[in-house]
N, C-alpha and C positions, 0 to 999 in steps of 0.2 A: 268470734272476733278474728281468729286466725284465718277462717275462710274469707271473711270480709276484707282483711288486709291483703291476702293473696290475689283476690279478684281485682282490687283497686290497683295493685302494682302492675298487673297485666294490662289493665286499661291505660296505665301510664306508659306502656311500651316495654315492660320488663318481662323476662321469662321467670316463671315460678315453678318449682317442683316441691311437692309435699312429701314428707317422710312420715309414714304412718303404719298402723297395724295392717295385717293381712286382711284383704277384703274391702279396704277403704276405697272410696271413689268420690272425688269432688265434682266430676263432670266437665270442668273447664281447664284442668291442668293435669299433667302427669303425676302419678303417685308411685313412690318407691317404698316397697315393703321393708321394714326394718326387722332384722333378725337380732333379737335381744341377746342371743348367745354369742354374737360376734362383735368385735370392736366397731364402733360407729364410724370411725375415721375411714376404715377400709370399704365402707358401703356407700360413701358419698361420691357421686359421679364426678369425673374430672372437670366437667364444664361449669360446675357450681362455683360462683365467685365468693359468696358469703353464706354462712349458715346462720339462721335465726331460730333458736330453740325456745320452746315454751314449757319445757318440763325438765330443765337442767341439761347440761352437756359436759363431757370430759374437758378438762382444761386444755389438752393438747389435741387439736383436730388436724393440724398441719395446714390450716387455711383460716382466713378471717372468719370470726364468729361472734355472736352476741346471744344473750338470752333475755326474755321478758319474764318477770316474776308477777304473778297475778294474785297471790294470796297473803294471808297473815299466818303467823305461826306462834304456838305456845313456847317453842324452844328457840334458843339462839341458833343462827345459821351463818355460814360463810358463803359469799357469792363471788363469782368471777368478776374481774375488773370491768368487763364489758357487759354489765347488767343494766337493764332498763326496767323502770318501775312504771306503774300505770296512773299515777297522779303525783302531784308535788308532795302532798301529805304522806302518801305511801312511800315515796323515796326518803323523805325526812325521817320517818319512823324507823327505817332500815339503816339509816346512815349513808344513804346514797344521794346523788345530785342529778341524775338523768332520768327523765320520765316522759312518757307520751300518753296523752289521754286516748281512750278508745274512740273509735269512730264507727258509725253504723251505715250499712248499705241498705237503702230503702227499697230495693227492687222487689223483695218478697212481701212488702207491706202495701196496704192500700194508700191512696192519696189522702192527705189531710183534708178535713172539711171544716173550714173556719166559720161556717154559718149554721152548723148543727146545733140543735138544742142540747144543752149539757146539764144533766140533772144528777147523774150517778157518779160516785167516786170509784176509783180503782186501786187495788193493791196488787203489785206484780213482783213476786219473789217466791222462793221456795218456802212456803208457809211452815213446813215442818221444822225449819231451822230457827231456833229460838231467837237468834240475834236479829232476825228479820222482823220480829215483833208484830205478828198478825193480830194478836190480842189488843195491842195498843192501837192499831189501825181501826179495829172494830169499835173500840171505845170512842175514838175521835169521830167516827161516822155517826155513832149514837148521839154524841153531844151536839153535833150540828144537824141532826135529824135528816141525814142523807142516806140513801141506799148505797150499798158497797158491793162491788164485784171483786172477789178474791181470785186472782189468776195465778195458779201455781200451788193450790192447796185444797184439802178436802174438809168437809164439815166434821168428820170424826177422825181423830189423829191420835194413835196410841203412842207415838214417839214423843209427844209432848205431855206425857203423863195422863193418858186417857182424856184428851180434850174433846168435848162435844159442844158445838155451837148451835143454839136453837133459834137465834135471832132471825125472824122471817125477812128482815130487811137486808140480810147479808147472803149473797149467793156465791157458792163455791163452784169453780169451774174446773178444778183439777189442773193437770199439766196442759198447757196450751201451746199451739203452734202460732206462726206469725199471722195467719189469717184470722184466728180467734182473738189474738192480741189486738190486731187492727180494728176489728169490729167493736171492741170495748173501749180502747184508748181513743179512737176517732171521735167519740162523743162523750168522753169523760170530762167531768167538771174539774177534777184534780187527781193527782196521783198521791196516795198516802204512802210514805216511805220512812216510818219511824224506827229506823234500825238502832240496835243497842250494842253496836261494836264500831270500830273504826273502819268504815266501808272503804276498801281499796279503791274502788271507782263507782260502780253502780250502773250497769247497762240499762236497767229499767228506767233510770232517770232520763237518759238521752232518747230512749224509745218513746217515752211520753213527750219529751220536748219536740220530737219530730212531728207529732200530732198537735202541737200547740198547747199541750196540757201543762198547767202550772204544778209545781212540786211542793208538797207539804211534808217535811221530814225533820229529822233531828240533826244537830250541828256537829256530826261526828265524821271523822275520816275525811274523805274527799268532798263531802257534800257542800261545805262552804265554798270550795273552788267552783263547783258546778252550778249551784243554785244562788244566783245573784238576786238582789231585791226585786227586779222586774220579772223574775222567772218563778218566784214562789216564796215560801216562808219556812224558816227553820227554827225549831224550838224543841226542847226536851220536856215541855209541858203540854200535855194533851189538850187542856182547855184553851191554851193560847193557839194551838194549831187549829182547833175547831173554830175559834173566832176568825182566824185567817181564812179558813175554807168558806165561812159564811160570807166573806167579802171577795170571793173568787172572781166575781164579774169584773173586778178592776184590772185583771190581767189581760193583756192583749195577746190572743191566741196566735195571731199571725206573726207578731214580733217574737214570740217564743220559738216558733218554727224557723224564723229567719236567723235567730241566734244559733239554733241547731245547725243550720246550713253553713254558717260561717265557721263554727268551731268543732262540730262533732260528726261530720260525714266521714265515710271510710276513705274518701279521697284526701281529706285534710290529714287524717291519721297516716296514710301511706306517704304523703309528702314529708311528714316529720320523720318517719322511719328512714326514708331515703337519705335525709341529711345525716342521720346517725350512721347508716351504712357507709356513706362516703367518707365520714371521719375515720371509721375503722379501716376501710380500704386504703386510706392515705397513711395508715400506720399508727393512728392515734389510739390510745386506750381511754375509754370513757371515764374511768376512775384511776387515781394514782396507784392504788393498791387494792388487793382483794377486800371486799366489804365484810366487816365483822358485824353482823346485824344482831341486835338484842331481840328478845321475845317481842312480838308485835301484836299479840292477841291476849286480852285479859281473860283470866279465869272467870271473873264475875261480869255480868251484864252491865253495860254503862247505864247511868241514871236515866230514869223515865218516870214522869208523874202523870197520872190520868185520873 
């Protein structure tokens, strides 16, 4: 997301410098190596107008700055006044009020194919992470008797308590790049996304939307913001999701892509961040006081029935 945002800002006529670890190279913008043993403020070139951090920053940089928070936490946290969250739900759960949805740059992806035959389902997430609920996705695929491609996981997984999946209708592809994602999402009947936590955003959701793929997931976190009725179906009941998948032909693949174009391109994201940058450069604080956020991640998995 950080790379996509930087590229989109450059396309809009702005100069972008990345601050990163030694050896990093983005190819289209200068990179400044950060020495973690020295104060950050002293390492920022004088020509930088505003600093946008994604992993926290010191309160005093001597110049305008903001940060974007991407995660949930088991512990309470305090955030700077100029903190941006990645969905309305994500902001609300932290006690914040400023948020920007992620946007996707399609340059590394194939073109959508709205006339492709669509038979297989897709699951796109880190399958070893229990909150992503790959087992629930497999059950939904079985219920609606559709083959499933798992992008981001393996058939044998010791981290999930020695999980082995024998179902011949489920194919595990391991970690995937954009080309392999494109190959499977381009012809997917639907994306299964039955997460069992409050998803901060869900990049896989907008990647699927780009290809015109409807979303079948749980109503947690940001998903109700993203998945409107014409884009898919949300339920914590696997049987209900399976029934919705069985009726997937009612979704207009081209309309789903058009919705992505209007709301979730990297250009749209960059324009929203530019509005925030301008507010900060004009001397405004995004929040009236530092944000005292409660824990935003449950110790237990959220409800799911299959």
